[in-house]
N, C-alpha and C positions, 0 to 999 in steps of 0.2 A: 246437762250445758248451762254456763249461767244464760242468764239473760241475753240479747244482742246489744251489743256495744250503742248500735247505732239507735236503739228505744232504749235504753240509757238513758245517752246523750239527751235522748227526748224528753225525757223523766227531769232532768235537774233543771231543766230551763219552763215548767208547765206547772210549778207550784202554783194552786190557789185556781187552775183552771177546771171551770165545768168539763165533763165529764164526756158529752159530745165536740166539746174543743178540743179536749186532749187525744180523744180518738181522731182528728181528722186531724190532727197535727202527726200523728203517727202514719196515719193513711198518705198523706200529701209523703213522705219519707219513704213507704215503701213505692210510692207510685214513680216516684222522681231515679230510683234505682232500676227500675225495672225498664225506666226507660234508658240510663243511662247505659244499660248494658248492651243493646243492642247499637248506640250509636259509637260504643266502645271499639266496635270489631276492630275500624276502620285505623288502618296504619299499626295495627297490633300485631306485636311481634312474638309471636308460640314459643317457649323454649324446648327444642330438638323433646327431650327428655319426658315432655306433655305430650306429645304426639301418638304417644302408642302403638308404633309402626305405619300412621298413616300416614300418606299424603297430605299437605297443605291444606289444599281446593278439600280434601276429603273431610279435615278437621273441620276446617272452620263451617262445613255444611253443617255438622254434629254441632256445634256451638252456635249455631243460627236455631236448629231445631230445639236445645236445651231452653234456648231465652223464651221459645213460644209455649213449650210447656212450664215455666215459670209463670209466663203471663197469662195461660189459660187456668194453672189452678190459681190465681189470684184470682181472678175475672169470676172462675167460679165460686172460688168464696166468701168474696164481698157478695154473690147475688143469694146463695144459698148454704150460710156459713152454718147451718145443722145438718146439712149434707155430708161434712168434711167429719162430723162426731170425733172433735177431738176439742180438748179441754183448750177454754181460751179462744176459740174459734173464731171468737168478733170483733176483734181488731187485729192491728198488723202482728206483736205477736202468736197469731192461732197463724199467721199464713208463715212465721219464722219457721213452724215445727211445724208446719205443713210439707217443706220445703225440704226440714230438716230429717225427714223421713229415706228421701231420695238421696241425700246424701251420707245416712247410716248405710244403707242398700248397698250404694257404691263401696262405702268403708269394707263393710262386714262381706259383700261376695264378690263373685271370682270372676272378673268380666271374662266374657269369652266369644269374642268377637260380638255378633251385633246382639250378644245379649247377656243378663246378669245371672249366674249360679249363687244360690246360696240354700245353704240346711235349713231345716225349718227350725231347730232351736234359734240361731242366730236371726231369721226370718223376724219370727216371735220378739226376740231380744230388740229388735229394731223397733217394731211396733208401739212395745215399749217404752222405751226410751223415746221417742217421737211423743210420747202421751195420746194414742191412737184408741177412742174409749171402747167404739162401735167398729171392730174390724170389716165385716162382711159390708157395710156403707161403704166406709173407706175404698174398697178393691172397688165400689162401682164407679165412684167418684175417679181414680185411674184410670178404668176404660174409658171413662168420658174425655180424660186427657189423651186415649190410645195409646194405652198400656195394656198390654195382654198378657196375664199371669196363670200358667199351669202346675201344676203339681203339688198344690195345695189337697193333703186329707181330712179328713175332719180333725183332727186335730192341728194346728198348725205347726207347735213345739214339735210334731212328731212326725212330721213330714221329712220324707229323706231328701229331697231335693229340688227344689221352687224355681223355676225357668221363669224372669220376666221378660219380656220383647218389647219393642216400640219397633214397632211396624215401618210407623212413616218413614224412619232415616236409621240406618243399620249404624249411623258413627255416635247419634247421639249418645249413648251408653261411655262413650270413649274421653268423650268431651267432658259429662261426668263426672267420670272416675279422676281425671284428670283436673278439674274443678276441685275436688274434693280431695286431693292428694296436696294441690297448691295450699288450700287455705289451712288442711293439718300442720303443713311445714310451715306457717305464720304462726299455729299456736306456741310451736314447739321452739322456733328459736326466738319468741316474744314474752312467753309465758306470762308477764307482768301486763301485757295488754286485753286480755280475757279470753274468749271466743265472740265470734262474729259472723251469727248464719248470715248478714248480706254480705260479708266477702263472695258468697256463692256470685251475687252480681257486680262481681267486679273483675270483669275479665284482666287487667292488669296485673293480677296475680302470675298468670300462666306466663309472665313477660320473664322471671327471673327463676333459675333453680337455684335455691341459695346453699350454698358449698356448707355451710354447718348442716344442713340437713340432707347431704347427701347418702341417705340408706336407703340405699336398693330393696324397695318390696319383692316378695317373690311374684306379684302380679305384674310387675313392669321386669323382672327378668325373663319371665314369658315370654315377654313382645320381643325379645332377644334371641330366641331360639325357634330352631325352625325341624318341620319335618317328625320324625320320629324321634328328637332328640325332645324337642318339645312337647310331643303326646305324651311321652313315657314323665318328665318330669312334672307335668300337672297331671296324671293320673294317679300319681302319688299324693302331689298336692292337695287335691279333692278328697281324699280319702283319709288323709289327715289331719288336714287342719281344725273339725272339730274336735279332737282328742288332743292337740300339741298346740305349742307356742310354737313359730316360727321365728329363728335369728339368724340375721344374713353377717357370716362372720369373716367371710373372704371375699366382699368386694373390692378386688383391686382388677381396675380396666376390664378385662373379657375374664373374668374370673370369679365366679360365685362357690361358698357352702353353706347354704341356709342348713341351720339344722336344727330339729325340732326334738321338745323336750315335752313330756308328757305333763298334759296340766293335775293329774291325779295324785302322780308318784316324783312328780319332779324332775325324772331321770331321762337322759339323751335315750329317745327310740331309734331317731335314724339320720342319717347326715347324707348331703349331696351333693356333688363335686359337679360344677357347669359348667363349659364356656360353648360358645357358639355352637363348637364342633362336635362335640361329644358329652360323656355323663359318665361317673361311677358314685354304685350306690351302697351306700353301709348302714346294714342293721344290727343292733343291738337287740340281741336275740339272747335276754337271761333267763330266760325261760326254756328253750329250745327243746331241753329233757323232758319238757311237758307235752309234746309234739311235735316228735319225730318223727310220728308215722306219716303227715305229709310230705315227708321227704322221699318217701315210694315213687314219685309221680315226677322227681325231679329227672332233668337226665343227666349224663357221665360228665361231662365240663363242668356242670354245677354244683354235682355230689363234689368231685375232686377241691372245689373251690372251699367249701363247707367243712370237709376233714381233714383238708391238708394245707389249707391257706393261713394267713395268720401264723402265730407260734402258742405252743403251751406254755400256760402261766407258769411265771417265776417269781410274779412280786418284782417288773422289769425295772419298776420305777417307783419311788416314795409316792407318787403321784398314781400311779396304777390301782381301779377302780376294782376290781375282781375278775374270777374266771368265772366262764360260761361254763358250765360241764353237762354231761350229756353222754348218753350211752348209741351207739350206731353199729349195727351188723357184728355184734358184740366183740368192739373195743370201743374203750372208754377214753372220753377226750376230758382236757382241761382247755378250753380256747382263753387268750387274754383278750380283756374286750377292749385295749389299745390299737388291736391290728386284725381282729376278726372280721370273716363275715363281708369282706368287701368284693364285691362285683364289677369287673369292669365291664365297663361297653352294653351291659345288659340288653340283648335285640327285645322285643314289643312282646314275645311269645315267654323268654324267659322273665320279661320284667313283669309279667301275668303270676308268674310263679312264684316270685316274689314278693308282690303284695299278698297271694297268699299267705304266705309264711307271715306276713306282719300281722295279717289279721287274725291269724293264731295268736300270737305273738299279746296280741290286746288283750284276747280273752284271758289269758293268764296274768295279766298284769295288774 
């Protein structure tokens, strides 16, 4: 990301200043932003799309906690910059990059109630983008600010699942996620303005949900789901997220179709039709012929969907991609990719079987 606009504005007006005077001006800029963060809560009207399913009182509780976290990190960095193990940690830009790690964590991780889950490779990428030079020391800093991090392996990038908690306030991460999404929308709508880390210190970005940026994310959609519906969608999303790019293709009111395209082969591997009441899962099993052994564990109704669902491929349209060919129980099939392997309202147990099928498909992709 580019240097913050706030600091750049200061740079534009400080030519000829001594280094100490420049740093003092930058510090004043940061401290004014921090003071304005808590005072801006008064009269703030947060758009409902940012509440993440919380009551307003709960959300504002998380927002207050977030302000305290930023203040704590800044005060700690000012008193002991070397402990933060970050490049440029001796000035206001260092604090911006420090704060930026939390933004990246919220952006790359999955909000799960009171904590954030993130794949080790994405967690490592967030540290790199935030220019954290000594992760072990930085984790101690996060711990001092009230964070608890679990799941770290010997190598961060190969850790299966890292969980970051903030026990002091279970709503803080929802507020951080909301601020991150709101700031991201500003950047997409006005790319000419540049990226400004310090937008995270201006709660007014939460008051509007710009029409031009209303592209629901999977994380937002999960907040609109309940019970088994949410758990099943979340299970598939958590698994496929490291391997595929998610695009929401059907965000129309209460209807979404997140589609997942593999990063390695650029082909669609799965899509899920979601409403607050139900879900249908479509798997694009191009390599099913290589792992039909797993079907032996499937219940009859699911086997019926695989062998009898959809239709045999006969180049149904000029846009038809291919046939999914496989042999099962002595019969050869050529299922059309356009309509095959669609499972309506699978239960939790059935979804676990489908997830196993998806995992095997990835092994051959």
